[in-house]
SEGU-221184 format. One line per 10 residues: number of its first residue (from 1); their letters; for each residue x, y, z of N, C-alpha, C. Coordinates in nm, 4 decimals, decimal comma. Each point is the difference from the previous one (the first is absolute). Layout:
BEGIN
NUM) a) X:Y:Z:X:Y:Z:X:Y:Z; ...
end
This chain:
BEGIN
1) mrylyhphak) 3,5504:27,6180:-9,3953:-0,0748:-0,0506:0,1145:-0,0344:-0,1474:-0,0224; 0,0317:-0,0842:0,1004:-0,0214:-0,1437:-0,0135:-0,1454:-0,0391:0,0208; -0,0705:0,0762:0,0809:-0,1419:-0,0249:0,0246:-0,0633:0,1263:0,0559; -0,1323:0,0014:0,0030:-0,0750:0,1108:0,0587:-0,0492:-0,0436:0,1374; 0,0212:0,0822:0,1007:-0,0529:-0,0306:0,1326:-0,1457:0,0398:0,0079; -0,0820:-0,0910:0,0523:-0,1409:0,0306:0,0276:-0,0398:-0,0793:0,1240; -0,0507:0,0652:0,1037:-0,0306:-0,0710:0,1251:-0,1027:-0,1112:-0,0155; -0,0813:0,0065:-0,1064:-0,1037:-0,1023:-0,0189:0,0331:-0,0964:-0,1124; 0,1259:-0,0019:-0,0415:0,0401:-0,0982:-0,1005:-0,0297:-0,1396:0,0536; -0,0626:-0,0805:-0,0769:-0,0475:-0,1373:0,0209:-0,1506:-0,0073:-0,0242
11) esflalvend) -0,0697:0,1173:0,0047:-0,1426:-0,0001:-0,0283:-0,0224:-0,0207:-0,1495; -0,1156:-0,0541:-0,0339:-0,0280:-0,0380:-0,1390:-0,0032:0,1203:-0,0936; -0,0524:0,1123:0,0496:-0,0101:0,1198:-0,0838:0,0471:0,1215:0,0790; 0,0725:0,0892:-0,0674:0,0491:0,1218:0,0633:-0,0156:0,1172:-0,0962; -0,0117:0,1188:0,0573:-0,0019:0,1226:-0,0794:0,1265:0,0786:0,0311; 0,0728:0,0376:-0,1026:0,1184:0,0838:0,0164:-0,0410:0,1449:-0,0199; 0,0269:0,0842:0,1006:-0,0401:0,1404:-0,0059:0,1177:0,0879:0,0384; -0,0151:0,1294:-0,0215:0,0964:0,1023:0,0401:0,1426:-0,0363:-0,0424; 0,0943:-0,0058:0,0949:0,1402:-0,0210:-0,0369:0,0248:-0,1334:-0,0683; -0,0698:-0,1051:0,0443:0,0161:-0,1314:-0,0638:-0,0468:0,0052:-0,1451
21) ykyiikarrh) -0,1102:0,0669:-0,0226:-0,0526:0,0148:-0,1357:0,0981:0,0802:-0,0866; 0,0469:0,1098:0,0531:0,0928:0,0845:-0,0760:0,1272:-0,0763:-0,0360; 0,0488:-0,0793:0,0950:0,1242:-0,0725:-0,0262:-0,0207:-0,1099:-0,1042; -0,1025:-0,0836:0,0181:-0,0201:-0,1141:-0,0885:-0,0482:0,0424:-0,1391; -0,0941:0,0922:-0,0047:-0,0616:0,0361:-0,1284:0,0719:0,1161:-0,0684; 0,0317:0,1051:0,0756:0,0604:0,1180:-0,0613:0,1513:-0,0147:-0,0179; 0,0691:-0,0436:0,1055:0,1464:-0,0088:-0,0059:0,0478:-0,1256:-0,0731; -0,0529:-0,1163:0,0404:0,0431:-0,1246:-0,0612:-0,0746:-0,0335:-0,1292; -0,1090:0,0716:-0,0242:-0,0790:-0,0137:-0,1224:-0,0533:-0,1419:-0,0232; -0,0395:-0,0657:0,1096:-0,0666:-0,1289:-0,0138:-0,1397:0,0211:-0,0577
31) tlgdriflrn) -0,0489:-0,1003:-0,0692:-0,1304:0,0119:-0,0641:-0,0821:-0,1258:0,0237; -0,1196:-0,0068:-0,0601:-0,0899:-0,1136:0,0202:0,0693:-0,1317:-0,0338; -0,0188:-0,0969:0,0875:0,0568:-0,1319:-0,0230:0,1392:-0,0195:0,0556; 0,0683:0,1106:0,0343:0,1334:-0,0134:0,0590:-0,0077:-0,0640:0,1372; 0,1051:-0,0712:0,0349:0,0054:-0,0645:0,1311:0,1095:0,0654:0,0850; -0,0345:0,0257:0,1251:0,0913:0,0681:0,0916:0,0090:-0,0786:0,1301; 0,1110:0,0184:0,0700:0,0205:-0,0711:0,1267:-0,0257:0,0930:0,1181; -0,0630:-0,0555:0,1045:-0,0273:0,0749:0,1228:0,0446:-0,0821:0,1205; 0,0346:0,0687:0,1066:0,0240:-0,0613:0,1312:-0,0743:0,0800:0,1055; -0,0352:-0,0675:0,1098:-0,0609:0,0695:0,1138:0,0981:0,0167:0,1158
41) lsdthlyrye) 0,1189:-0,0607:-0,0094:0,1064:0,0076:0,1003:-0,0409:-0,0549:0,1362; -0,1096:-0,0754:0,0029:-0,0379:-0,0683:0,1235:0,0078:-0,1510:-0,0168; 0,0226:-0,0472:-0,1222:0,0277:-0,1409:-0,0245:0,1127:-0,0088:-0,1023; 0,0356:-0,1205:-0,0394:0,1132:-0,0176:-0,0915:-0,0452:-0,0249:-0,1436; -0,1261:0,0308:-0,0305:-0,0522:-0,0269:-0,1333:0,0229:0,1176:-0,0947; 0,0256:-0,0338:-0,1247:0,0060:0,0964:-0,1093:-0,1238:-0,0238:-0,0859; -0,0873:0,1007:-0,0067:-0,1303:-0,0144:-0,0656:0,0048:0,0599:-0,1404; -0,0533:-0,0778:-0,0949:-0,0050:0,0463:-0,1381:-0,1443:0,0418:-0,0329; -0,0147:0,1232:-0,0474:-0,1317:0,0538:-0,0354:-0,0029:0,0385:-0,1475; -0,1200:-0,0019:-0,0557:-0,0211:0,0445:-0,1382:-0,0869:0,1247:-0,0004
51) iqtitkkeah) 0,0398:0,0990:-0,0797:-0,0785:0,1232:-0,0102:-0,1226:-0,0265:-0,0869; -0,1180:0,0217:0,0591:-0,1243:-0,0317:-0,0712:-0,0707:0,1231:-0,0552; -0,0012:0,1090:0,0767:-0,0630:0,1230:-0,0489:0,0829:0,1196:0,0443; -0,0046:0,1057:-0,0822:0,0709:0,1240:0,0314:-0,0953:0,1163:-0,0251; -0,0161:0,0850:0,1010:-0,0775:0,1222:-0,0156:0,0956:0,1179:0,0130; -0,0527:0,1201:0,0071:0,0854:0,1179:0,0114:0,0656:0,0113:0,1369; -0,0538:-0,0702:0,1003:0,0538:0,0128:0,1351:0,0316:-0,1336:0,0673; -0,0435:-0,1103:-0,0587:0,0189:-0,1292:0,0645:0,0384:-0,1067:-0,1014; 0,0677:-0,1022:0,0501:0,0245:-0,1211:-0,0782:-0,0456:-0,1170:0,0851; -0,0783:-0,0889:-0,0581:-0,0508:-0,1156:0,0728:0,0765:-0,1244:-0,0425
61) ialvdyetql) 0,0521:-0,0728:0,0988:0,0840:-0,1164:-0,0276:-0,0578:-0,1243:0,0667; 0,0255:-0,1156:-0,0608:-0,0518:-0,1273:0,0500:0,1158:-0,0954:0,0275; -0,0087:-0,0735:0,1086:0,1046:-0,0949:0,0386:0,0041:-0,1161:-0,0989; 0,1187:-0,0281:-0,0506:0,0195:-0,1124:-0,0916:0,0556:-0,1202:0,0760; 0,1087:0,0197:0,0698:0,0599:-0,1068:0,0803:0,1001:0,0621:0,0968; 0,0661:-0,0822:0,0778:0,1046:0,0481:0,0895:0,0996:-0,1115:0,0254; 0,1166:0,0375:0,0476:0,1008:-0,0978:0,0375:0,0690:0,0462:0,1271; 0,0465:-0,0963:0,0776:0,0771:0,0334:0,1184:0,1420:0,0334:-0,0438; 0,0431:0,1190:0,0311:0,1325:0,0443:-0,0420:0,0624:0,0826:0,1117; 0,0834:-0,0639:0,0796:0,0678:0,0664:0,1111:0,1315:0,0581:-0,0499
71) veakhklhig) 0,0137:0,1322:0,0090:0,1219:0,0685:-0,0435:0,0558:0,0757:0,1199; 0,0959:-0,0618:0,0682:0,0566:0,0577:0,1218:0,1487:-0,0289:0,0083; 0,0689:0,0720:0,0858:0,1411:-0,0289:0,0263:0,0119:-0,1367:0,0677; 0,1162:-0,0623:-0,0162:0,0209:-0,1330:0,0573:0,0120:0,0046:0,1519; 0,0375:0,1158:0,0523:0,0219:0,0138:0,1441:-0,0805:0,1185:0,0515; -0,0574:-0,0124:0,1176:-0,0799:0,1082:0,0592:0,0907:0,0891:0,0855; 0,0054:0,1263:-0,0342:0,0798:0,0968:0,0760:-0,0909:0,1044:0,0626; 0,0179:0,0181:0,1297:-0,0753:0,0996:0,0769:0,0973:0,1108:0,0414; -0,0323:0,1229:-0,0350:0,0836:0,1147:0,0366:-0,0709:0,0834:0,1060; 0,0671:0,0196:0,1119:-0,0444:0,0983:0,0976:0,0682:0,1309:-0,0353
81) wcvidpksie) -0,0782:0,1012:-0,0342:0,0572:0,1233:-0,0557:-0,0329:0,1180:0,0911; 0,1021:0,0541:0,0640:-0,0205:0,1187:0,0835:-0,0489:0,1147:-0,0894; -0,1035:0,0673:0,0441:-0,0710:0,0973:-0,0832:0,0916:0,1135:-0,0444; -0,0016:0,0235:-0,1328:0,0702:0,1126:-0,0606:-0,1026:0,0850:-0,0750; 0,0461:0,0987:-0,0738:-0,0894:0,0853:-0,0781:-0,0863:-0,0874:-0,0922; -0,1329:0,0087:0,0104:-0,0888:-0,0822:-0,0838:0,0284:0,0131:-0,1493; 0,0494:0,1151:-0,0448:0,0308:0,0172:-0,1418:0,1116:-0,0947:-0,0424; 0,0973:-0,0219:0,0873:0,1088:-0,0925:-0,0300:-0,0502:-0,1437:-0,0014; -0,0916:-0,0307:0,0912:-0,0599:-0,1340:0,0021:-0,0760:-0,0254:-0,1295; -0,0783:0,0983:-0,0420:-0,0813:-0,0164:-0,1212:0,0866:-0,0211:-0,1235
91) ksiaslnemg) 0,1180:0,0607:-0,0027:0,0892:-0,0143:-0,1154:0,0646:-0,1381:-0,0046; 0,0100:-0,0669:0,1135:0,0729:-0,1268:0,0079:-0,0890:-0,1229:0,0081; -0,1221:0,0164:0,0461:-0,0789:-0,1172:0,0365:-0,0415:-0,0839:-0,1201; -0,0183:0,0631:-0,1159:-0,0348:-0,0784:-0,1189:0,1148:-0,0941:-0,0372; 0,1228:0,0480:0,0094:0,1157:-0,0844:-0,0299:0,0124:-0,1140:0,0997; -0,0267:0,0263:0,1273:0,0031:-0,1059:0,1006:-0,1069:-0,1054:-0,0298; -0,1152:0,0463:-0,0469:-0,1068:-0,0916:-0,0373:0,0417:-0,0875:-0,1181; 0,0632:0,0616:-0,0997:0,0458:-0,0743:-0,1176:0,1055:-0,1037:0,0370; 0,0833:0,0306:0,0981:0,1025:-0,0948:0,0423:-0,0589:-0,1170:0,0786; -0,1221:0,0166:0,0526:-0,0660:-0,1100:0,0682:-0,0060:0,0097:0,1505
101) vdkitfiycd) 0,0284:0,1178:0,0567:-0,0115:0,0161:0,1456:-0,1406:-0,0392:0,0442; -0,0087:-0,0834:0,1019:-0,1294:-0,0531:0,0431:-0,0762:0,0955:0,0912; 0,0726:0,0636:0,0928:-0,0668:0,0845:0,1001:0,0909:0,1148:0,0405; -0,0606:0,1155:0,0270:0,0718:0,1132:0,0586:-0,0763:0,0465:0,1232; 0,0697:0,0095:0,1114:-0,0569:0,0567:0,1215:0,0667:0,1348:0,0245; -0,0781:0,1054:0,0012:0,0536:0,1335:0,0246:0,0058:0,0245:0,1507; 0,1167:0,0448:0,0455:0,0248:0,0146:0,1434:0,0396:0,1440:0,0301; -0,0611:0,0577:0,1028:0,0439:0,1321:0,0456:0,1168:-0,0203:0,0960; 0,1214:0,0051:-0,0563:0,1213:-0,0160:0,0796:0,0351:0,1318:0,0683; 0,1012:-0,0028:0,0832:0,0330:0,1178:0,0804:0,0298:0,1233:-0,0850
111) rsqknfkidf) 0,0623:-0,0194:-0,1174:0,0382:0,1133:-0,0828:-0,0959:0,0235:-0,1166; -0,1097:-0,0724:-0,0033:-0,1027:0,0285:-0,1012:-0,0697:0,1298:0,0356; -0,0288:0,0810:-0,1008:-0,0750:0,1230:0,0255:-0,1474:-0,0364:0,0181; -0,0518:0,0326:0,1170:-0,1347:-0,0441:0,0340:-0,1093:0,0686:-0,0825; 0,0381:0,1100:-0,0694:-0,1005:0,0662:-0,0844:-0,0181:-0,0734:-0,1330; 0,0871:-0,0960:-0,0299:-0,0158:-0,0795:-0,1220:-0,1122:-0,1019:0,0209; -0,0996:0,0054:-0,0853:-0,1123:-0,0930:0,0079:-0,0034:-0,0864:-0,1259; -0,0165:-0,1294:0,0190:-0,0030:-0,0936:-0,1121:-0,1417:-0,0105:-0,0533; -0,0171:0,0299:-0,1273:-0,1304:-0,0097:-0,0661:-0,0108:-0,1405:-0,0606; -0,0557:-0,0926:0,0775:-0,0064:-0,1391:-0,0429:-0,0859:-0,0168:-0,1256
121) erlekiliss) -0,1047:0,0776:-0,0118:-0,0868:-0,0110:-0,1174:0,0757:0,0402:-0,1267; 0,0764:0,1065:0,0078:0,0786:0,0438:-0,1160:0,1062:-0,1038:-0,0363; 0,0678:-0,0544:0,1001:0,1013:-0,1012:-0,0258:-0,0614:-0,1245:-0,0645; -0,1190:-0,0369:0,0447:-0,0661:-0,1175:-0,0577:-0,0292:0,0209:-0,1484; -0,0399:0,1206:-0,0372:-0,0253:0,0297:-0,1414:0,1284:-0,0128:-0,0819; 0,1114:0,0493:0,0562:0,1286:-0,0117:-0,0679:0,0374:-0,1472:-0,0170; -0,0239:-0,0794:0,1033:0,0355:-0,1419:-0,0037:-0,0863:-0,0763:-0,0996; -0,1284:0,0317:-0,0072:-0,0885:-0,0663:-0,0968:0,0475:0,0281:-0,1420; 0,0338:0,1249:-0,0270:0,0508:0,0358:-0,1320:0,1304:-0,0735:-0,0294; 0,0870:-0,0096:0,0998:0,1272:-0,0691:-0,0166:-0,0209:-0,1475:-0,0337
131) ssqcgrssii) -0,0862:-0,0674:0,0755:-0,0243:-0,1423:-0,0250:-0,0649:-0,0222:-0,1354; -0,0887:0,0898:-0,0396:-0,0627:-0,0114:-0,1320:0,1049:0,0089:-0,1104; 0,1031:0,0820:0,0222:0,1047:0,0181:-0,1001:0,0967:-0,1177:-0,0040; 0,0380:-0,0513:0,1174:0,1033:-0,1037:0,0042:-0,0561:-0,1415:0,0002; -0,1319:-0,0135:0,0187:-0,0625:-0,1313:-0,0042:-0,0110:-0,0702:0,1337; 0,0481:0,0613:0,1070:-0,0078:-0,0625:0,1322:-0,1454:-0,0282:0,0363; -0,0237:-0,1135:0,0678:-0,1375:-0,0396:0,0315:-0,0475:0,0493:0,1363; 0,0777:0,0860:0,0641:-0,0406:0,0610:0,1272:0,0673:0,1367:0,0074; -0,0203:0,0686:0,1113:0,0748:0,1226:0,0280:0,0636:-0,0130:0,1374; 0,0954:0,0877:0,0282:0,0631:0,0004:0,1322:-0,1061:0,0224:0,1078
141) tlehsptled) 0,0051:-0,0800:0,1049:-0,0846:0,0217:0,1174:0,0596:0,1141:0,0824; -0,0822:0,0968:0,0370:0,0473:0,1160:0,0753:-0,0509:-0,0050:0,1440; 0,0900:0,0239:0,0940:-0,0354:0,0013:0,1421:0,0615:0,1217:0,0677; -0,0346:0,0160:0,1258:0,0526:0,1118:0,0801:0,0366:-0,0507:0,1382; 0,1111:0,0492:0,0533:0,0408:-0,0307:0,1365:0,0384:0,1307:0,0683; -0,0480:0,0248:0,1218:0,0230:0,1302:0,0638:0,1443:0,0278:0,0376; 0,0769:-0,1033:0,0356:0,1399:0,0185:0,0388:0,0823:-0,1199:-0,0454; 0,1317:0,0196:-0,0034:0,0883:-0,1100:-0,0350:-0,0035:-0,1082:0,1076; -0,0177:0,0401:0,1238:-0,0095:-0,0976:0,1086:-0,1200:-0,0925:-0,0209; -0,1131:0,0581:-0,0400:-0,1184:-0,0818:-0,0278:0,0254:-0,0945:-0,1172
151) fkrtypnslm) 0,0668:0,0518:-0,1029:0,0296:-0,0828:-0,1171:0,0904:-0,1168:0,0386; 0,1026:0,0277:0,0804:0,0935:-0,1051:0,0430:-0,0705:-0,1055:0,0832; -0,0969:0,0434:0,0795:-0,0751:-0,0943:0,0815:-0,0835:-0,0934:-0,0887; -0,0549:0,0567:-0,1071:-0,0831:-0,0795:-0,0899:0,0845:-0,0883:-0,0915; 0,1162:0,0518:-0,0414:0,0887:-0,0738:-0,0914:0,1380:-0,0141:0,0649; 0,0127:-0,0872:0,0998:0,1252:-0,0088:0,0775:0,1198:-0,0466:-0,0813; -0,0208:-0,0687:-0,1123:0,1114:-0,0504:-0,0811:0,0399:0,0959:-0,1126; -0,0602:0,1194:-0,0011:0,0351:0,0977:-0,1034:0,1436:0,0480:0,0193; 0,0594:0,0484:-0,1099:0,1366:0,0523:0,0025:-0,0003:0,1480:-0,0339; 0,0920:0,0730:0,0582:0,0138:0,1428:-0,0277:0,1059:0,0221:-0,1071
161) vnfstthlgh) -0,0307:0,0883:-0,0961:0,0982:0,0374:-0,1020:0,0706:0,1263:0,0475; 0,1294:-0,0138:0,0268:0,0786:0,1131:0,0510:0,1467:-0,0283:-0,0315; 0,0892:0,0837:0,0412:0,1413:-0,0273:-0,0208:0,0376:-0,1252:0,0786; 0,0611:-0,0978:-0,0701:0,0336:-0,1270:0,0645:0,1059:-0,0714:-0,0826; 0,0815:-0,0801:0,0679:0,0973:-0,0840:-0,0714:-0,0670:-0,1276:-0,0513; -0,1224:-0,0248:0,0426:-0,0786:-0,1111:-0,0534:-0,0750:0,0521:-0,1208; 0,0436:-0,0377:-0,1175:-0,0542:0,0576:-0,1224:-0,1176:-0,0808:-0,0542; -0,0947:0,0713:-0,0522:-0,1175:-0,0619:-0,0603:0,0378:-0,0516:-0,1379; -0,0164:-0,1302:-0,0224:0,0392:-0,0599:-0,1267:-0,1175:-0,0160:-0,0945; 0,0300:-0,0303:-0,1261:-0,1037:-0,0222:-0,1003:-0,0783:-0,1258:0,0354
171) nalidtlvig) -0,1329:0,0065:-0,0202:-0,0906:-0,1123:0,0248:0,0106:-0,0534:0,1425; 0,0306:0,0885:0,0942:0,0054:-0,0415:0,1400:-0,1380:-0,0442:0,0466; -0,0043:-0,1085:0,0744:-0,1282:-0,0523:0,0475:-0,0432:0,0758:0,1247; -0,0426:0,1224:-0,0206:-0,0432:0,0877:0,1087:-0,1456:0,0364:-0,0223; -0,0795:-0,0077:0,1060:-0,1436:0,0258:-0,0130:-0,0369:0,1456:0,0286; 0,0608:0,0601:0,1028:-0,0416:0,1333:0,0446:0,1212:0,0867:0,0314; 0,0037:0,1180:-0,0614:0,1082:0,0955:0,0202:-0,0569:0,1366:0,0360; 0,0697:0,0729:0,0841:-0,0418:0,1340:0,0412:0,0945:0,1031:-0,0584; -0,0564:0,1028:-0,0632:0,0785:0,1071:-0,0616:-0,0308:0,1309:0,0708; 0,1024:0,0755:0,0328:-0,0170:0,1243:0,0752:-0,0455:0,1161:-0,0862
181) ceggftpnem) -0,0340:0,1078:0,0661:-0,0386:0,1238:-0,0684:0,1248:0,0864:-0,0186; -0,0179:0,1191:-0,0547:0,1142:0,0901:-0,0157:0,0547:0,0344:0,1394; 0,1297:-0,0115:0,0145:0,0612:0,0207:0,1313:0,0304:-0,1296:0,0709; -0,0564:-0,1094:-0,0497:0,0314:-0,1314:0,0551:-0,0689:-0,0315:0,1310; 0,0469:-0,1041:0,0627:-0,0574:-0,0475:0,1255:0,0684:0,0673:0,1199; -0,0737:0,0130:0,1085:0,0568:0,0529:0,1239:0,0698:-0,1137:0,0746; 0,0877:0,0324:0,0950:0,0666:-0,1055:0,0783:-0,0986:-0,0945:0,0674; -0,1102:0,0528:0,0519:-0,0983:-0,0867:0,0649:-0,0609:-0,0986:-0,0985; -0,0268:0,0459:-0,1217:-0,0559:-0,0889:-0,1013:0,1007:-0,1062:-0,0418; 0,1278:0,0394:-0,0109:0,1013:-0,0985:-0,0378:0,0175:-0,1061:0,1081
191) rlydgqivgf) -0,0201:0,0382:0,1258:0,0108:-0,0980:0,1084:-0,1088:-0,1061:-0,0108; -0,1160:0,0374:-0,0558:-0,1070:-0,0984:-0,0191:0,0448:-0,1125:-0,0923; 0,0922:0,0336:-0,0919:0,0432:-0,0966:-0,1011:0,1453:-0,0433:0,0201; 0,0461:0,0054:0,1220:0,1360:-0,0434:0,0300:0,0197:-0,1448:-0,0465; 0,0984:-0,0200:-0,0881:0,0246:-0,1341:-0,0527:-0,0868:-0,0364:-0,1183; -0,0862:0,0926:-0,0431:-0,0910:-0,0263:-0,1125:0,0087:0,1133:-0,1024; 0,1226:0,0402:-0,0336:0,0219:0,1105:-0,0934:0,0797:-0,0502:-0,1202; -0,0473:0,0351:-0,1178:0,0720:-0,0304:-0,1239:0,0185:0,1296:-0,0782; 0,0975:0,0018:-0,0922:0,0249:0,1207:-0,0764:0,0443:-0,0307:-0,1411; 0,0319:0,1053:-0,0748:0,0472:-0,0140:-0,1373:0,1524:0,0121:-0,0030
201) dtplilksqs) 0,0589:-0,0659:-0,0973:0,1451:0,0045:-0,0147:0,0394:0,1254:-0,0773; -0,0197:0,1153:0,0621:0,0321:0,1283:-0,0617:0,0246:0,1041:0,1090; 0,0912:0,0941:-0,0228:0,0218:0,1078:0,0962:-0,0982:0,1150:-0,0195; -0,0826:-0,0076:-0,1051:-0,0905:0,1089:-0,0323:-0,1253:-0,0045:0,0870; -0,0546:0,1163:0,0273:-0,1236:0,0103:0,0774:-0,1175:0,0080:-0,0959; -0,0925:-0,0918:0,0136:-0,1160:-0,0048:-0,0879:-0,1181:0,0738:0,0616; -0,0783:0,0648:-0,0854:-0,1275:0,0530:0,0459:-0,0917:-0,1164:0,0366; -0,1012:0,0285:0,0790:-0,0918:-0,1043:0,0458:-0,0626:-0,0745:-0,1174; -0,0493:0,0748:-0,0996:-0,0652:-0,0653:-0,1133:0,0993:-0,0790:-0,0843; 0,1253:0,0459:-0,0071:0,1031:-0,0747:-0,0724:0,0308:-0,1318:0,0714
211) aalavaskvl) 0,0038:0,0043:0,1333:0,0245:-0,1212:0,0782:-0,1141:-0,1003:-0,0198; -0,1238:0,0495:-0,0064:-0,1140:-0,0889:-0,0208:0,0096:-0,0718:-0,1341; 0,0354:0,0747:-0,1038:0,0131:-0,0589:-0,1331:0,1183:-0,0967:-0,0050; 0,1095:0,0345:0,0661:0,1173:-0,0872:0,0020:-0,0303:-0,1309:0,0727; -0,0692:0,0088:0,1114:-0,0382:-0,1189:0,0762:-0,0867:-0,0927:-0,0859; -0,1017:0,0575:-0,0638:-0,0898:-0,0806:-0,0821:0,0749:-0,0658:-0,1150; 0,0912:0,0736:-0,0605:0,0779:-0,0531:-0,1120:0,0880:-0,1164:0,0445; 0,0687:0,0159:0,1121:0,0902:-0,1032:0,0463:-0,0733:-0,1268:0,0434; -0,1118:0,0157:0,0689:-0,0708:-0,1159:0,0538:-0,0851:-0,0701:-0,1044; -0,0599:0,0780:-0,0913:-0,1025:-0,0569:-0,0881:0,0458:-0,0252:-0,1431
221) l) 0,0983:0,0738:-0,0491:0,0345:-0,0103:-0,1416:0,1332:-0,0716:-0,0242
end
């Protein structure tokens, strides 16, 4: 872990309790005088704290100094992702965060199962853990759009990822891409993106989560 997330990092004194205490004191075996790094994920600062006291349930730390340290991808990529099984999203989203995806907007497309509900709080916890591990100074911004038509209206320059002779290249300067759910896009949805469709140079059919990871890899890495 590159740093510990704490929403109040930047304050002069903090108490580490429960899971934070268990991780720093029990798992990592830090002791008095050790210095640890914290982020609050609301600014770009990396805060250095010193452990001053340790009890059976708490560790008290004091701010030593901080530095501005922005750790982000060079390019901002926004993915519009038609809703799929939340379990599949949860398995993939940490990797998307590590690759540097800036934003994901979940869209209920025509073939999305409407009984699938996105647990934004759970996803945020996964993203915080991911950023703590990889050192990223933020997490993916999560949004929701009720339909693909609404998303297209808000992001008119977005591109659809589908079968196309226009292939998505490495490090393509693309800001916003839309990925379909299982079963793909309906004809009406494809008409929304007439002339704005890109694809992969492969005859294979990718699962939605595989397409998301492939897009992030090609654009960001």
